[in-house]
C-alpha positions as CSV (number, residue, x, y, z in Angstrom):
1,X,0.0,0.0,0.0
2,X,1.4,3.4,-1.0
3,X,2.2,6.1,1.4
4,X,-0.7,8.6,1.3
5,X,-1.8,11.7,3.3
6,X,-4.9,11.7,5.5
7,X,-6.8,13.0,2.5
8,X,-5.5,10.2,0.2
9,X,-3.1,12.3,-1.8
10,X,0.3,10.6,-2.4
11,X,2.9,11.8,0.0
12,X,5.3,12.9,-2.8
13,X,2.5,15.2,-4.1
14,X,1.7,16.9,-0.8
15,X,2.4,20.6,-0.8
16,X,5.9,21.2,0.3
17,X,6.8,20.3,3.8
18,X,10.3,19.1,2.8
19,X,11.2,22.2,0.8
20,X,10.3,24.7,3.5
21,X,12.3,22.6,6.0
22,X,15.3,22.9,3.8
23,X,14.8,26.6,3.2
24,X,14.3,27.4,6.9
25,X,18.0,27.1,7.9
26,X,19.0,29.3,5.0
27,X,16.4,31.9,6.1
28,X,17.6,31.7,9.7
29,X,21.2,32.0,8.6
30,X,20.3,35.1,6.5
31,X,18.5,36.7,9.4
32,X,21.3,35.9,11.7
33,X,23.9,37.5,9.4
34,X,21.7,40.7,9.2
35,X,21.4,40.8,13.0
36,X,25.2,40.3,13.3
37,X,25.8,43.2,10.8
38,X,23.4,45.3,12.8
39,X,25.2,44.6,16.1
40,X,28.6,45.2,14.6
41,X,27.5,48.6,13.1
42,X,26.1,49.6,16.5
43,X,29.3,48.4,18.2
44,X,31.4,50.5,15.8
45,X,29.4,53.6,16.8
46,X,29.7,52.9,20.5
47,X,33.5,52.1,20.3
48,X,34.1,55.4,18.4
49,X,32.0,57.4,20.8
50,X,33.1,56.0,24.2
51,X,36.2,54.0,23.5
52,X,36.5,50.3,24.0
53,X,37.0,50.2,27.8
54,X,34.0,52.4,28.6
55,X,31.7,50.6,26.1
56,X,29.3,48.0,27.3
57,X,27.1,45.3,25.8
58,X,24.1,47.1,27.1
59,X,25.1,50.3,25.2
60,X,25.7,48.3,22.1
61,X,22.3,46.6,22.3
62,X,20.7,49.9,22.9
63,X,22.4,51.4,19.9
64,X,21.3,48.5,17.8
65,X,17.7,48.7,19.1
66,X,17.7,45.2,20.5
67,X,17.6,43.6,23.9
68,X,20.8,42.5,25.7
69,X,19.4,39.0,25.5
70,X,19.3,39.2,21.7
71,X,22.9,40.4,21.6
72,X,24.0,37.5,23.8
73,X,22.5,35.1,21.3
74,X,25.3,36.1,18.9
75,X,28.2,37.3,21.1
76,X,29.1,36.4,24.7
77,X,30.8,39.7,25.5
78,X,32.1,43.0,24.1
79,X,35.5,41.5,23.4
80,X,34.0,38.9,21.1
81,X,32.2,41.7,19.3
82,X,35.4,43.8,18.9
83,X,37.3,40.8,17.6
84,X,34.7,40.0,15.0
85,X,34.5,43.6,14.0
86,X,38.3,43.9,13.9
87,X,38.7,40.7,11.8
88,X,36.2,41.9,9.2
89,X,38.0,45.3,9.0
90,X,41.4,43.7,8.7
91,X,40.3,41.6,5.7
92,X,38.9,44.7,4.1
93,X,42.0,46.7,4.9
94,X,44.2,44.1,3.3
95,X,42.3,44.6,0.1
96,X,42.7,48.3,0.4
97,X,46.5,48.3,0.8
98,X,46.8,45.7,-2.0
99,X,45.4,48.3,-4.3
100,X,47.1,51.3,-2.7
101,X,50.6,49.8,-2.7
102,X,50.5,48.2,-6.1
103,X,53.6,48.7,-8.2
104,X,53.8,52.0,-10.1
105,X,55.4,52.8,-13.4
106,X,58.8,54.5,-13.1
107,X,57.5,57.6,-15.0
108,X,54.7,58.1,-12.5
109,X,55.0,61.6,-10.8
110,X,55.8,61.2,-7.1
111,X,53.0,63.5,-6.2
112,X,50.5,61.2,-8.1
113,X,51.9,58.0,-6.6
114,X,51.8,59.3,-3.0
115,X,48.4,61.0,-3.5
116,X,46.8,57.9,-4.8
117,X,48.0,55.7,-2.0
118,X,47.1,58.2,0.7
119,X,43.6,58.8,-0.8
120,X,42.9,55.0,-0.7
121,X,44.0,54.6,2.8
122,X,42.2,57.7,4.0
123,X,39.0,56.7,2.2
124,X,39.0,53.4,4.2
125,X,39.8,55.0,7.5
126,X,37.3,57.8,7.2
127,X,34.6,55.3,6.2
128,X,35.5,53.0,9.1
129,X,36.8,55.3,11.9
130,X,36.3,52.4,14.4
131,X,39.3,50.7,12.7
132,X,41.6,53.4,14.1
133,X,39.8,53.4,17.5
134,X,40.3,49.6,17.9
135,X,43.7,49.2,16.3
136,X,45.5,52.3,17.7
137,X,43.6,53.1,20.9
138,X,45.3,52.7,24.3
139,X,42.7,50.1,25.3
140,X,43.0,47.7,22.3
141,X,41.2,44.4,23.1
142,X,43.7,41.7,23.8
143,X,42.3,39.4,21.1
144,X,42.9,42.0,18.4
145,X,46.5,42.6,19.2
146,X,47.8,39.7,17.2
147,X,45.7,40.6,14.1
148,X,46.9,44.2,14.4
149,X,50.6,43.1,14.6
150,X,50.3,40.8,11.6
151,X,48.6,43.6,9.6
152,X,51.2,46.1,10.6
153,X,54.0,43.7,9.7
154,X,52.5,42.9,6.3
155,X,51.8,46.5,5.6
156,X,55.3,47.5,6.4
157,X,56.6,44.8,4.2
158,X,54.5,46.0,1.3
159,X,55.8,49.6,1.8
160,X,59.4,48.3,1.9
161,X,58.9,46.4,-1.3
162,X,57.5,49.4,-3.0
163,X,60.3,51.7,-1.8
164,X,63.0,49.2,-2.6
165,X,61.8,49.2,-6.2
166,X,62.1,53.0,-6.3
167,X,65.4,53.1,-4.4
168,X,67.5,50.1,-5.7
169,X,70.8,51.6,-4.5
170,X,69.6,52.1,-0.9
171,X,70.5,49.5,1.8
172,X,67.7,47.3,3.1
173,X,68.2,48.8,6.6
174,X,67.6,52.3,5.1
175,X,64.6,51.1,3.2
176,X,63.1,49.6,6.3
177,X,63.7,52.8,8.2
178,X,62.1,54.9,5.5
179,X,59.1,52.6,5.4
180,X,58.6,52.9,9.2
181,X,58.9,56.7,9.1
182,X,56.5,57.0,6.2
183,X,53.9,54.9,8.0
184,X,54.5,56.9,11.2
185,X,53.8,60.2,9.3
186,X,50.6,58.7,7.9
187,X,49.4,57.4,11.3
188,X,50.1,60.6,13.1
189,X,48.3,62.6,10.4
190,X,45.4,60.2,10.4
191,X,44.4,61.0,13.9
192,X,44.2,64.7,12.9
193,X,42.2,63.8,9.8
194,X,39.6,61.8,11.8
195,X,39.2,64.8,14.2
196,X,38.0,67.1,11.4
197,X,35.4,67.0,8.7
198,X,34.6,68.7,5.4
199,X,37.1,71.2,3.9
200,X,39.3,71.1,7.0
201,X,39.6,67.3,6.8
202,X,40.6,67.6,3.1
203,X,43.2,70.2,4.0
204,X,44.8,67.9,6.6
205,X,44.9,65.1,4.0
206,X,46.7,67.4,1.6
207,X,49.2,68.3,4.3
208,X,50.0,64.7,4.9
209,X,50.6,64.2,1.2
210,X,52.9,67.2,1.1
211,X,54.9,66.0,4.1
212,X,55.4,62.5,2.5
213,X,56.3,63.9,-0.8
214,X,59.0,66.2,0.6
215,X,60.3,63.4,2.8
216,X,60.6,60.9,0.0
217,X,61.6,63.1,-2.9
218,X,65.3,63.4,-2.0
219,X,65.6,59.6,-1.6
220,X,63.5,58.6,-4.6
221,X,65.3,61.2,-6.8
222,X,64.6,61.1,-10.5
223,X,62.9,57.7,-10.6
224,X,59.6,59.4,-9.7
225,X,59.7,63.1,-10.5
226,X,57.2,65.6,-9.1
227,X,54.7,66.7,-11.7
């Protein structure tokens, strides 16, 4: 005797119980991802406003418009939120510096090369100010330290490679030093950029470009000439 429903319809023809059951995990997963994104966006706002140490899960939940209980369904504490947020930003930052520090043609004006790199990095950091707050703040979450150190080491290495291609006669030690100073100039200026908006922010970005160009020009020499 064939398997039938209570109304006599063959089970294989019954309107879709199996399909919804298969689709439900996907819907739940999509809802969960949206909720996580909502919580991370709220955390970014709270971390930027109060700093990591002063932030609380209650403040993050309130910013997200959810209950603390809902937050705890996804994250056990604020450090877990900060680590997840930091991991996502680190991945995005890697893509950014991959583009910003791509090899440049020898005839590229130094002003153009420096300007393009600074603009890409500034665009990322001004769009995600929480990246600076988490990675460079005095109260960096312990779980983010390793990711930050790896990112810094990789970034420094990429800058060294780029400078070495522009300064082939300079010793590796001098190239490394120049890379560290260049990144130090950028980071110091970034804090000023994030503290301003509009035309004043644009002016600070241009000042950072000017400082880097004047610092690098004597070492780069004729390989990249100012426009």
